[in-house]
Phi, psi and omega in degrees: 000142175275078174220097188242132179271159187289127175235125187050242181257020182279144178289147176270135180236110178262315179225149180234122178258126175269112176276110188264141178275001180295337180289341186233348183222109184265010184299134185301333179297340180273352185298322180295328175291315179306319180290327176291322176302310177299324179296319178298317180294330180287330182284321190231121178293347177279353177254135177229161176244128179225152184281149168301134178297129186303320182297322177298315183297315185282335170297313176301312187297325183281319188265349183233025174290171190294342180281333185240001185302325183269000182276121185301319185295315180291327177297316179293322177295319179299315178295326178291321178290331176296317180295319182290316183269002186306143183247130176269127176224155183273334187280160168284156186239149180218127178236138173254122189241116174291299171280135182296340181289358180273339191289346176285002170304336179295344178292344179278350184246139177242122180214150173279352180277201183259143173254124182239134177236122173258108185261122185266285187279063178278077182288165184302326183290341182264358187297322180291322178299315180295321178297319182290335182248020185301328183284358177289339180235151177276330180225131179243119177257129182236136185282340188241128180295325177300321180296319178294322176303310180294323180297325181299339178283347182248351184241155173288162180298326184294317180289328180291346180290342178261013178252130183227145172285130181218081189298160178307145180216169183226164176254108185305336183287347180273002185236158181298137179287329182241154181291132183276166172298129185272107182249351178240148180275313182220148175216146171231116189267136174073213182305128182273139167274124189297319179298309180299323182294316181296315176301318183287324178296310179302313184294314186295320180293317182293322185260346183078022178267156183279142177224119186251130179206164186274129175256108189297325184279009174242040178056038173079015181280149172269146176215165177258124182301130174063024178227161175291160177296146176289173181297331180239122174270125184276113176290158177283075175235161185287326177296318179292324178298308181297327179294307182293323178297319179289344178269003185254159179266317182234137174248119177278124186231151178197141176294147185296338180295335181281343179262324187213075181289340174294330179278318185271338189069219181267024176266120180244096193265152163282119181253169180297339182303318179293322180290318180297317179298318179296318183291332179270006175061049176242140180280132182269127177232133179153224182245151183248153177294153176258000179291151188296330182294337175265307184305316186267351185235009176229147175293150182300330184266016180296319176240131177275120190252112178279139175280331182202181183298323180302316178292324178299316181293318179298317182294313180295321178301313182295316183292317184290321183278335188250096180298319182296317181295315181298318181293322179298314182294311184295325178293316178300314179297316181298316180297322180296317178298317180299317185285336186239339187223033180265169179300321179297321179296313182294326176302313179296326177293317177302314179300317179297318181296317182290322183290336184246016180221000000 
């Protein structure tokens, strides 16, 4: 339980409120975060989930969008409105932020407890912003080791002591407990890696195997290349994603920096896609992140990496044809994620951080 009494100069934490952006942002990409928030609350009765106040969110959205974020006048106005509208609460606060620019929402809250921000997509371009606003939170959890490395170039050693690696995690309860019937051969979820996409198109046409991927100009629908629509068209919802993912044999994965390095900079992250595939008992084939949270915390064979198209074809042939091999790999990967990157594991890590800071 997160109920810690004061020892020496440590802060006392009786209750922790997760301020969730689900109340103001319904985008499907945040659904995995919502499930993680709910998972933490299910573990500990001292943790609750409450929505971000809409007025705070819309003030932030208007005054800190990318066009005015660097304008001193707007920044001062934003800080002034934070002071005017600030809300006093007794509990400690925790926010999970996909874009790093959301964590300054903590400036609207005044509490005697601890303010914690878990920042996920801390791309290289956002590091200076995080450094400039570091004092808004007492503890900063960052999902990517590369981001922490770049942040260390902007902060003193003293301030870096409140920054911790907190890799992406999942709630096992949000995924099928048993392996579903495999009716699709390959899938690539979300943003496509062009190399893997070209290989998969070539392979699926040559072998007559199915390849499922997202077509962005069709409102996020999944479709099968060169085939009629299935009886059910999968909308881009988290429930639809996990269903179709669990029905696939191979998941093509790649870190976002390989597709859009202008967006990520030199950050090569472990994303939820690797964890989701493992939880849906699908074998991951593709490219791996070079960031420390993956390199140092995952077995080398978690993702099968093809060096060229020939190896890609060889790997896919073996996995599609050999049900026993595929099952063995997928079970091993799923168990690894549960044991090392589940919500229960991160809860224990969070407790340790709170107890020692």
